[in-house]
C-alpha positions as CSV (number, residue, x, y, z in Angstrom):
1,X,3.7,-36.5,63.0
2,X,7.4,-36.0,62.1
3,X,7.2,-39.0,59.8
4,X,4.1,-37.5,58.0
5,X,5.9,-34.2,57.5
6,X,8.9,-35.9,56.1
7,X,6.8,-38.0,53.7
8,X,5.0,-34.8,52.5
9,X,8.4,-33.1,51.9
10,X,9.7,-36.1,49.9
11,X,6.5,-36.1,47.7
12,X,6.7,-32.3,47.1
13,X,10.3,-32.7,46.0
14,X,9.4,-35.5,43.7
15,X,6.6,-33.4,42.1
16,X,9.1,-30.6,41.7
17,X,11.5,-32.9,39.9
18,X,8.7,-34.1,37.6
19,X,7.9,-30.6,36.6
20,X,11.3,-30.4,34.9
21,X,9.9,-32.6,32.2
22,X,7.0,-30.2,31.5
23,X,6.4,-26.9,29.7
24,X,5.7,-23.4,30.8
25,X,2.2,-22.2,29.6
26,X,2.0,-23.3,26.0
27,X,0.0,-22.3,23.0
28,X,-0.5,-25.9,22.1
29,X,-0.5,-27.2,18.5
30,X,-2.3,-25.3,15.8
31,X,-3.2,-22.4,18.0
32,X,0.3,-20.9,17.5
33,X,-0.3,-19.7,14.0
34,X,-3.8,-19.2,12.8
35,X,-4.5,-17.2,9.6
36,X,-0.9,-15.8,9.8
37,X,-0.9,-14.6,13.5
38,X,-0.5,-16.2,16.9
39,X,-3.4,-16.0,19.3
40,X,-2.8,-13.1,21.6
41,X,0.8,-12.4,20.3
42,X,0.4,-11.4,16.7
43,X,3.2,-13.7,15.3
44,X,3.2,-13.0,11.6
45,X,4.5,-15.5,9.0
46,X,7.6,-13.4,8.5
47,X,8.2,-13.3,12.3
48,X,7.7,-17.1,12.5
49,X,10.3,-17.6,9.8
50,X,12.7,-15.4,11.7
51,X,12.1,-17.2,15.0
52,X,12.8,-20.6,13.4
53,X,16.0,-19.3,11.8
54,X,17.0,-18.0,15.2
55,X,16.4,-21.2,17.2
56,X,18.1,-23.3,14.6
57,X,21.3,-21.2,14.5
58,X,21.8,-19.4,17.8
59,X,24.0,-20.9,20.5
60,X,22.7,-21.9,23.8
61,X,24.4,-18.9,25.4
62,X,22.6,-16.5,23.0
63,X,19.3,-18.2,23.7
64,X,19.9,-18.1,27.4
65,X,21.7,-14.8,28.0
66,X,20.6,-12.6,25.1
67,X,17.1,-13.8,24.2
68,X,16.7,-14.5,28.0
69,X,14.9,-17.8,27.7
70,X,14.6,-20.1,30.7
71,X,17.9,-21.9,30.7
72,X,16.0,-25.2,30.5
73,X,14.2,-24.0,27.3
74,X,17.5,-22.9,25.8
75,X,19.2,-26.2,26.5
76,X,16.2,-28.2,25.2
77,X,16.1,-26.3,22.0
78,X,19.8,-27.0,21.3
79,X,19.3,-30.6,22.2
80,X,16.2,-30.9,19.9
81,X,17.9,-29.5,16.9
82,X,20.6,-32.1,17.0
83,X,18.2,-34.4,15.2
84,X,17.6,-31.8,12.5
85,X,16.2,-28.3,12.1
86,X,13.2,-27.4,14.1
87,X,10.8,-27.1,11.1
88,X,7.7,-25.4,12.5
89,X,6.4,-23.4,15.4
90,X,4.4,-26.5,16.4
91,X,7.7,-28.4,16.8
92,X,9.2,-25.6,18.7
93,X,6.2,-25.4,21.0
94,X,6.4,-29.1,21.7
95,X,9.9,-28.7,23.3
96,X,9.9,-28.8,27.1
97,X,9.9,-25.4,28.7
98,X,9.0,-23.6,25.4
99,X,5.6,-21.9,25.6
100,X,3.9,-18.5,25.8
101,X,6.7,-16.6,27.5
102,X,9.4,-18.2,25.4
103,X,7.5,-17.2,22.2
104,X,7.1,-13.7,23.5
105,X,10.8,-13.3,24.1
106,X,11.8,-14.9,20.8
107,X,9.4,-12.6,18.9
108,X,10.7,-9.5,20.7
109,X,14.3,-10.5,20.0
110,X,13.8,-11.0,16.2
111,X,11.9,-7.6,16.1
112,X,14.5,-5.7,18.1
113,X,17.4,-7.1,16.0
114,X,15.8,-6.5,12.6
115,X,15.7,-10.2,11.8
116,X,12.2,-10.1,10.3
117,X,12.2,-9.9,6.5
118,X,9.9,-7.1,5.3
119,X,6.6,-8.3,4.0
120,X,6.4,-8.4,0.2
121,X,4.2,-5.9,-1.6
122,X,0.7,-7.0,-2.4
123,X,-0.4,-4.9,-5.3
124,X,-3.1,-6.3,-7.6
125,X,-5.4,-5.5,-10.5
126,X,-8.7,-5.4,-8.5
127,X,-11.1,-4.4,-11.2
128,X,-11.2,-4.6,-15.0
129,X,-13.7,-3.1,-17.3
130,X,-13.9,-3.8,-21.0
131,X,-17.0,-2.1,-22.2
132,X,-18.6,-1.6,-25.6
133,X,-16.8,1.2,-27.6
134,X,-13.2,2.0,-27.5
135,X,-12.9,4.3,-24.4
136,X,-15.1,2.4,-22.0
137,X,-12.0,0.6,-20.6
138,X,-10.8,1.0,-17.0
139,X,-8.6,-0.7,-14.5
140,X,-8.6,-0.4,-10.7
141,X,-5.4,-1.3,-8.7
142,X,-5.4,-2.1,-5.0
143,X,-2.8,-2.2,-2.3
144,X,-3.7,-5.5,-0.5
145,X,-0.5,-5.3,1.7
146,X,0.3,-3.8,5.1
147,X,2.7,-1.1,4.1
148,X,2.5,1.9,1.6
149,X,3.7,1.1,-1.9
150,X,5.9,3.5,-3.9
151,X,4.5,3.6,-7.4
152,X,7.2,5.7,-8.9
153,X,8.9,2.7,-10.5
154,X,5.7,0.7,-11.3
155,X,3.9,0.6,-14.6
156,X,0.8,-1.1,-16.0
157,X,1.8,-3.2,-18.9
158,X,-0.3,-4.3,-21.9
159,X,0.6,-7.6,-23.6
160,X,-1.3,-7.7,-26.9
161,X,-2.3,-10.5,-29.2
162,X,0.6,-13.0,-29.5
163,X,3.2,-10.9,-27.7
164,X,4.7,-12.5,-24.6
165,X,6.2,-9.3,-23.1
166,X,5.0,-5.7,-22.7
167,X,3.6,-4.3,-25.9
168,X,2.9,-0.9,-24.3
169,X,3.3,0.3,-20.7
170,X,2.4,3.4,-18.7
171,X,4.2,4.5,-15.5
172,X,1.9,5.1,-12.5
173,X,3.8,8.3,-11.6
174,X,5.3,9.8,-8.4
175,X,2.8,8.7,-5.8
176,X,2.5,6.4,-2.8
177,X,-0.5,4.1,-2.3
178,X,-1.5,3.4,1.3
179,X,-2.6,0.0,2.6
180,X,-6.1,-0.8,1.4
181,X,-5.9,2.1,-1.0
182,X,-6.9,2.0,-4.7
183,X,-5.9,3.9,-7.8
184,X,-8.1,3.9,-11.0
185,X,-6.9,4.1,-14.5
186,X,-8.8,4.7,-17.8
187,X,-7.9,5.2,-21.4
188,X,-9.1,8.9,-21.3
189,X,-11.7,10.9,-19.4
190,X,-13.3,12.7,-22.3
191,X,-14.8,11.5,-25.5
192,X,-18.2,11.2,-27.1
193,X,-21.5,10.4,-25.5
194,X,-21.3,7.2,-23.4
195,X,-17.7,6.8,-24.5
196,X,-16.4,6.8,-21.9
197,X,-19.4,6.6,-19.6
198,X,-19.7,9.4,-17.0
199,X,-19.1,7.1,-14.1
200,X,-15.8,5.8,-15.6
201,X,-14.6,9.4,-16.4
202,X,-15.5,10.6,-12.9
203,X,-13.8,7.7,-11.1
204,X,-10.6,7.8,-13.3
205,X,-7.5,9.1,-11.6
206,X,-4.9,8.4,-14.2
207,X,-5.3,8.4,-18.0
208,X,-3.1,5.7,-19.6
209,X,-3.9,6.2,-23.2
210,X,-3.0,3.5,-25.7
211,X,-2.0,1.1,-22.9
212,X,-5.8,0.8,-22.3
213,X,-6.6,-0.4,-25.8
214,X,-6.9,-3.9,-24.5
215,X,-9.5,-6.3,-25.8
216,X,-10.8,-9.7,-24.7
217,X,-7.6,-11.7,-25.3
218,X,-4.9,-9.2,-24.2
219,X,-3.1,-9.7,-20.9
220,X,-2.2,-7.1,-18.3
221,X,0.6,-6.9,-15.8
222,X,1.8,-4.7,-13.0
223,X,5.6,-4.4,-13.3
224,X,8.3,-2.8,-11.2
225,X,11.4,-1.6,-13.0
226,X,13.9,-3.4,-10.7
227,X,16.9,-3.0,-13.0
228,X,16.2,0.8,-13.4
229,X,16.6,0.8,-17.2
230,X,13.4,2.7,-17.8
231,X,12.0,-0.3,-19.8
232,X,9.2,-2.4,-18.3
233,X,9.5,-6.1,-19.0
234,X,7.8,-9.2,-17.5
235,X,11.0,-11.1,-18.2
236,X,13.6,-8.7,-16.8
237,X,11.7,-6.9,-14.0
238,X,9.5,-7.8,-11.0
239,X,6.0,-8.8,-11.8
240,X,3.6,-7.7,-9.0
241,X,0.4,-9.1,-10.5
242,X,-1.1,-10.2,-13.8
243,X,-4.4,-10.7,-15.5
244,X,-4.0,-13.8,-17.6
245,X,-0.9,-15.8,-18.5
246,X,1.8,-14.0,-20.4
247,X,2.7,-16.8,-22.8
248,X,-0.9,-17.8,-23.6
249,X,-3.3,-15.8,-25.8
250,X,-6.9,-17.0,-25.1
251,X,-8.7,-18.2,-28.2
252,X,-12.2,-17.1,-27.2
253,X,-11.6,-13.5,-26.0
254,X,-13.0,-14.2,-22.5
255,X,-12.5,-10.6,-21.4
256,X,-14.7,-8.9,-24.0
257,X,-17.6,-6.8,-22.7
258,X,-17.1,-7.9,-19.1
259,X,-16.5,-6.4,-15.7
260,X,-14.1,-8.4,-13.5
261,X,-14.1,-7.7,-9.8
262,X,-11.2,-9.2,-7.7
263,X,-12.2,-11.8,-5.2
264,X,-8.8,-13.5,-4.5
265,X,-6.6,-10.8,-3.0
266,X,-3.2,-12.2,-3.6
267,X,-0.8,-11.7,-6.6
268,X,-0.7,-13.8,-9.7
269,X,2.7,-14.2,-11.4
270,X,1.3,-14.5,-14.9
271,X,3.3,-17.7,-15.6
272,X,1.0,-20.5,-14.8
273,X,-2.4,-21.9,-15.8
274,X,-5.0,-19.2,-15.4
275,X,-8.8,-19.5,-14.8
276,X,-10.4,-16.1,-14.6
277,X,-13.1,-17.3,-12.2
278,X,-10.4,-18.3,-9.6
279,X,-9.4,-14.7,-9.3
280,X,-12.4,-12.5,-10.3
281,X,-16.1,-12.4,-10.0
282,X,-17.2,-12.1,-13.7
283,X,-20.2,-10.1,-14.8
284,X,-21.4,-9.0,-18.3
285,X,-21.0,-5.4,-19.3
286,X,-24.0,-3.4,-20.1
287,X,-24.2,0.3,-20.9
288,X,-25.2,2.4,-17.9
289,X,-24.6,-0.5,-15.5
290,X,-22.3,1.4,-13.2
291,X,-19.6,0.0,-11.0
292,X,-17.9,0.3,-7.6
293,X,-14.8,1.5,-9.4
294,X,-12.4,3.0,-6.9
295,X,-13.8,1.0,-3.9
296,X,-11.4,-1.5,-2.3
297,X,-12.4,-5.1,-3.0
298,X,-13.3,-7.7,-0.4
299,X,-12.1,-11.3,-0.6
300,X,-14.2,-14.3,-1.3
301,X,-17.1,-15.3,-3.6
302,X,-15.2,-16.0,-6.7
303,X,-17.4,-18.8,-8.0
C-alpha cells in the first residue's frame, strides 16, 4: 500500500511539472481578434497595437510586478521576443502561460496608463444628390466613428473641373456630431417650384451656397484645417473623406442626375483609383423620388 501511494505521488508530481509547459486558459488562434474585438474581452485594434508595443518593450520586471502577469508568462514573453518582435496577438497567445487572464491584465494596463492611441475620426460623405435644376443638390455627412467629432475646423470642399485642390469650401460651423449622427447640406432651402424639392429643403440643416454647384464630374472632400490658417486644402490639411479622386476629372460626368447612398462606411483619401460602385449604391435621379436624406447609412450592398 505504501508503495502504491508513493507511485501516485511521483506521478502527480510529474504531471505538475508537465503543466509548466502549458498555458492558462487561452483564446486560441483567430478567436483573439474577430471584427476588431476579442471574444468576451472587447480588445479593439488600437488596444491590440498597444498591447503588442508593451510586450515587445517592457522589462520582465514590469510585466511581472506592474502588469502582474504570472511570472512564467512574463519570462516566456521576454524569451520569445529574443527571436524578434511578437508580431500579432496570435503569436502572443501561443506563448506558454499567456491566455485569457494575461490578456485581461495587459488590456487593463494599457488602458490605465493611456497607452492606447485614440481612434481616428470616421467622417464620411454618406449621401450625394445631384438632381435636375441647379438647386436640387444635397450632401449628407455621417459620423461612422465611436466618438463625437468637433466640426468647427472642418469644411466641405468642392474641386471643380480640372482643379486639383479646393475651388470653393464652406465651414460646417461650431457644432459637434455624435457617433452615428448625420448632418445634411444643400445649396439653399428656398427657390422656385421643385427647385429645390420640398423634401430636400425640409431635410437641409446647413446651406452651403456656391460650394454646392457641383455637377457630374466635380469632386468633393471633407477637410480639417490642421494648420489653422483658415484655408482649406487637400494638399496642406487633413482629408477626412472624398467623393472621387482629386487629380482625376471623370470624362463622362458619372455623377449627373444621380443619388449616391454610401454602402462602404470607411474614409476614402481621394488619392487613388476610384470606382463609385465600390463606395456607393447608385440610383438615377427622378423628380419627386424622395430620399432617406438625414438617415444614417448602413454598410453593405454596394454592387
